[in-house]
C-alpha positions as CSV (number, residue, x, y, z in Angstrom):
1,X,0.0,0.0,0.0
2,X,1.3,3.4,-1.0
3,X,1.1,6.2,1.5
4,X,0.6,10.0,0.9
5,X,3.4,12.2,2.2
6,X,1.3,13.5,5.1
7,X,0.4,9.8,6.0
8,X,4.1,8.9,6.3
9,X,4.6,12.1,8.4
10,X,1.8,11.1,10.7
11,X,3.2,7.6,11.1
12,X,6.6,9.0,12.0
13,X,4.8,11.3,14.5
14,X,3.4,8.1,16.0
15,X,6.8,6.5,15.8
16,X,5.4,3.6,13.7
17,X,8.0,3.6,11.0
18,X,11.2,1.7,12.1
19,X,14.6,3.4,12.0
20,X,15.8,0.9,9.3
21,X,13.2,2.1,6.9
22,X,15.6,4.7,5.7
23,X,13.6,6.1,2.9
24,X,10.6,6.9,5.2
25,X,11.9,7.1,8.7
26,X,12.1,10.5,10.4
27,X,12.3,11.5,14.1
28,X,9.2,12.8,15.8
29,X,10.6,16.3,15.7
30,X,11.5,16.1,12.0
31,X,8.0,14.9,11.2
32,X,6.5,17.6,13.3
33,X,8.7,20.3,11.6
34,X,7.7,19.1,8.1
35,X,4.0,18.9,9.0
36,X,4.1,22.5,10.4
37,X,6.1,23.8,7.4
38,X,4.0,22.1,4.8
39,X,0.6,22.9,6.3
40,X,1.1,26.2,8.1
41,X,-0.6,24.5,11.2
42,X,0.9,23.8,14.6
43,X,-0.6,21.0,16.6
44,X,2.7,20.1,18.2
45,X,3.1,16.3,18.7
46,X,-0.7,15.9,19.1
47,X,-1.4,13.1,16.5
48,X,-5.2,13.3,17.0
49,X,-5.3,16.9,16.2
50,X,-3.1,16.4,13.1
51,X,-5.3,13.6,11.9
52,X,-8.5,15.5,12.5
53,X,-7.1,18.6,10.6
54,X,-6.2,16.4,7.6
55,X,-9.6,14.7,7.6
56,X,-11.4,18.1,7.6
57,X,-9.1,20.6,5.9
58,X,-5.9,19.0,5.1
59,X,-3.9,20.4,2.2
60,X,-0.1,20.3,1.8
61,X,1.4,23.4,0.3
62,X,4.8,21.8,-0.1
63,X,6.4,25.3,-0.1
64,X,10.2,25.4,0.0
65,X,11.7,26.9,3.0
């Protein structure tokens, strides 16, 4: 199953992606930083808030920093 970028970030936030999955693994802090940069939202490490936002309004802007 292929995941969307935001789904990979959420899984990293939950620490569900193993360290040896080098192409997808990020630390929680890295995942949080990317979510915040890509969405303009800031829910900290609160996975439920991030998931809720993506269900309702979620759009990634993918703006370069």
